[in-house]
C-alpha positions as CSV (number, residue, x, y, z in Angstrom):
1,X,0.0,0.0,0.2
2,X,1.4,3.1,-0.9
3,X,2.6,5.7,2.0
4,X,2.6,9.9,2.2
5,X,3.1,12.1,4.7
6,X,0.2,13.8,6.3
7,X,-0.3,17.2,5.8
8,X,-1.5,17.8,9.3
9,X,0.2,16.2,11.7
10,X,3.8,15.6,9.7
11,X,3.4,11.9,10.3
12,X,3.6,8.8,8.0
13,X,0.7,7.2,6.9
14,X,-0.7,4.7,4.4
15,X,-3.1,7.0,1.3
16,X,-6.2,4.9,2.5
17,X,-9.7,4.4,1.1
18,X,-8.8,7.1,-1.7
19,X,-6.2,7.3,-4.1
20,X,-4.6,10.8,-3.3
21,X,-5.8,11.0,0.7
22,X,-3.0,13.2,2.3
23,X,-4.4,12.5,6.1
24,X,-4.0,10.1,8.3
25,X,-7.2,8.7,10.0
26,X,-7.3,10.9,13.0
27,X,-6.8,14.5,10.8
28,X,-8.9,13.0,8.3
29,X,-12.1,12.9,10.8
30,X,-10.8,16.1,12.7
31,X,-11.0,17.7,9.3
32,X,-14.3,16.5,8.2
33,X,-15.9,18.0,11.7
34,X,-14.2,21.4,11.0
35,X,-15.5,21.4,7.6
36,X,-19.0,20.4,9.1
37,X,-19.5,23.2,11.4
38,X,-17.9,25.7,9.0
39,X,-20.7,24.8,6.6
40,X,-23.6,24.7,9.0
41,X,-22.6,28.3,9.9
42,X,-22.3,29.3,6.3
43,X,-25.7,28.0,5.7
44,X,-27.8,28.9,8.7
45,X,-30.2,31.9,8.5
46,X,-30.2,34.3,11.3
47,X,-33.8,35.4,13.1
48,X,-34.7,38.6,11.4
49,X,-36.0,40.4,14.2
50,X,-33.1,40.0,16.2
51,X,-30.4,39.2,13.5
52,X,-28.0,37.0,16.1
53,X,-29.8,33.7,16.6
54,X,-30.4,31.0,14.1
55,X,-34.0,30.8,12.8
56,X,-36.3,28.1,14.2
57,X,-37.2,25.4,11.7
58,X,-40.8,25.9,11.7
59,X,-41.0,29.5,12.1
60,X,-40.0,32.8,10.6
61,X,-38.2,33.8,13.8
62,X,-36.0,32.4,16.7
63,X,-37.0,30.7,19.5
64,X,-36.2,33.7,21.9
65,X,-38.0,35.9,19.7
66,X,-40.8,33.6,19.9
67,X,-41.3,33.2,23.3
68,X,-41.4,37.4,23.8
69,X,-44.1,37.5,21.1
70,X,-46.3,35.0,22.4
71,X,-45.8,36.6,26.1
72,X,-46.7,39.7,24.8
73,X,-50.0,37.7,22.9
74,X,-51.2,36.4,26.1
75,X,-51.2,39.5,27.6
76,X,-53.8,41.6,25.3
77,X,-55.5,38.0,24.8
78,X,-56.0,38.2,28.7
79,X,-57.2,42.0,28.4
80,X,-60.0,41.2,26.0
81,X,-58.2,42.7,23.1
82,X,-57.5,41.3,19.4
83,X,-54.1,41.5,19.0
84,X,-53.1,43.1,15.2
85,X,-50.6,41.6,12.4
86,X,-51.0,37.9,13.7
87,X,-51.2,35.3,11.2
88,X,-52.8,31.7,11.3
89,X,-49.5,29.1,11.5
90,X,-51.6,26.9,8.9
91,X,-52.4,28.6,6.0
92,X,-51.0,32.2,7.1
93,X,-54.2,34.2,6.7
94,X,-54.6,37.4,9.0
95,X,-56.3,36.7,12.2
96,X,-59.6,39.1,13.1
97,X,-62.5,39.1,14.9
98,X,-64.5,37.5,12.1
99,X,-62.4,34.2,11.2
100,X,-60.6,34.3,15.2
101,X,-63.7,33.7,17.6
102,X,-63.0,33.6,21.5
103,X,-63.4,30.2,22.2
104,X,-60.1,29.5,19.9
105,X,-58.3,32.5,20.6
106,X,-59.0,32.7,24.6
107,X,-56.6,28.9,24.7
108,X,-53.9,31.5,22.7
109,X,-54.6,28.8,19.8
110,X,-53.2,31.2,16.0
111,X,-55.3,29.4,14.1
112,X,-58.1,30.6,12.4
113,X,-61.8,29.3,12.5
114,X,-61.7,26.9,8.9
115,X,-58.4,25.3,9.6
116,X,-59.2,24.8,13.4
117,X,-62.0,22.9,12.6
118,X,-60.5,20.9,9.8
119,X,-58.0,19.9,12.4
120,X,-60.3,19.4,15.0
121,X,-62.3,16.6,12.6
122,X,-58.9,15.3,11.4
123,X,-58.4,14.5,15.3
124,X,-61.6,13.0,15.8
125,X,-61.1,10.9,13.1
126,X,-57.8,9.5,14.3
127,X,-57.3,6.5,15.7
128,X,-55.6,7.9,19.1
129,X,-59.0,9.7,19.6
130,X,-61.0,6.4,18.7
131,X,-58.7,5.0,21.5
132,X,-58.9,7.5,23.9
133,X,-62.7,8.2,23.9
134,X,-63.5,4.4,25.3
135,X,-60.7,5.4,28.4
136,X,-63.0,8.2,29.1
137,X,-66.2,6.6,29.1
138,X,-64.8,4.0,31.3
139,X,-63.4,7.0,33.8
140,X,-66.9,8.3,33.5
141,X,-68.9,5.3,34.2
142,X,-66.7,4.5,37.5
143,X,-67.4,7.7,38.8
144,X,-70.9,7.6,38.3
145,X,-71.0,4.0,40.1
146,X,-69.4,5.7,42.9
147,X,-71.6,8.5,43.3
148,X,-74.7,6.3,43.5
149,X,-75.4,6.6,39.3
150,X,-78.5,8.8,39.9
151,X,-79.0,12.4,40.8
152,X,-79.2,13.5,44.1
153,X,-81.9,16.0,43.7
154,X,-84.5,14.9,41.0
155,X,-83.1,11.0,41.2
156,X,-82.2,11.0,37.1
157,X,-80.6,7.5,36.4
158,X,-80.4,8.1,32.5
159,X,-76.1,8.3,32.4
160,X,-76.5,10.6,29.6
161,X,-78.2,13.4,31.6
162,X,-76.0,12.6,34.2
163,X,-72.8,15.1,35.2
164,X,-70.9,16.2,38.2
165,X,-71.4,18.8,40.9
166,X,-69.1,20.9,43.5
167,X,-71.9,20.7,46.4
168,X,-69.9,23.9,48.1
169,X,-70.5,25.6,44.6
170,X,-66.4,26.2,44.2
171,X,-65.9,24.4,40.8
172,X,-64.7,27.9,39.1
173,X,-62.1,28.2,41.5
174,X,-61.0,25.0,40.9
175,X,-60.7,24.8,37.7
176,X,-58.1,27.6,37.6
177,X,-56.0,26.0,40.0
178,X,-55.7,22.9,37.5
179,X,-54.6,23.2,33.8
180,X,-56.9,23.5,30.8
181,X,-56.8,19.8,30.4
182,X,-58.4,19.5,33.7
183,X,-61.0,16.8,33.7
184,X,-63.3,16.7,36.6
185,X,-64.2,12.9,36.6
186,X,-60.0,12.1,36.0
187,X,-59.5,14.5,39.0
188,X,-62.6,12.8,41.3
189,X,-60.8,9.2,40.4
190,X,-57.0,10.2,41.1
191,X,-58.4,11.9,44.3
192,X,-59.9,8.9,45.9
193,X,-63.5,10.6,44.7
194,X,-63.9,13.6,47.1
195,X,-67.0,14.2,49.7
196,X,-67.5,17.4,48.2
197,X,-68.7,16.1,45.1
198,X,-72.6,15.1,44.0
199,X,-74.2,13.5,40.8
200,X,-76.9,16.0,39.3
201,X,-78.5,15.9,35.9
202,X,-77.8,18.6,33.8
203,X,-81.0,20.0,34.5
204,X,-80.3,20.5,38.1
205,X,-77.1,21.3,37.7
206,X,-77.8,24.4,35.7
207,X,-80.8,25.5,37.6
208,X,-78.7,25.0,40.8
209,X,-76.1,27.4,39.0
210,X,-79.0,30.2,37.5
211,X,-80.5,30.1,41.0
212,X,-77.7,31.2,43.3
213,X,-76.5,27.7,43.9
214,X,-79.9,26.8,45.0
215,X,-81.9,24.0,43.0
216,X,-85.5,24.8,41.9
217,X,-86.6,21.7,42.7
218,X,-85.3,22.1,46.8
219,X,-87.4,25.3,46.4
220,X,-90.2,24.1,45.5
221,X,-90.2,21.1,48.3
222,X,-89.2,23.5,51.0
223,X,-92.2,26.1,50.1
224,X,-94.5,22.6,50.2
């Protein structure tokens, strides 16, 4: 095998792999790493806003600028304002009061209404949703069974009408203390079925909410 002198370290080495290679194996690997770093630096695209950081692959800005922008958007949305100059992350259309309703905006979702509905339909038709739905139904049935499987006010037993109610009327405070993915049935099962929960049908539950914490059925019983 022909030999030559390495152009980097000066040691005598065999011309391995390709004919005309003038580096030893160790220097050849170091040379490849240096070239890869140089090419990466030459080809990187800097953030157009700050000009210092490399642009995030799925966005038109770097990660620190993206975080700063999202925080500013959240402050405006929390105040009830509609930010200007915001575009849909899917189709790129500018978001406004017509195509960005409040039920999407309050969750800081940067998608227009058509793209949001399309993504939601794709999710509901996916395999993950079909596997998740039976688990949710099983969790709900376990909770309803533990609390008696009937409305504590009017004795309704159809599970379609039944729901969980907070006896002390503090459901809003509890939901604020938990993330947006809060599920009352999962919460009850994971916390060993708290005693301050009960089952009400949706009619009694809404009547209790509209009547300042007292179901109209109970008021009629007291009057009688």
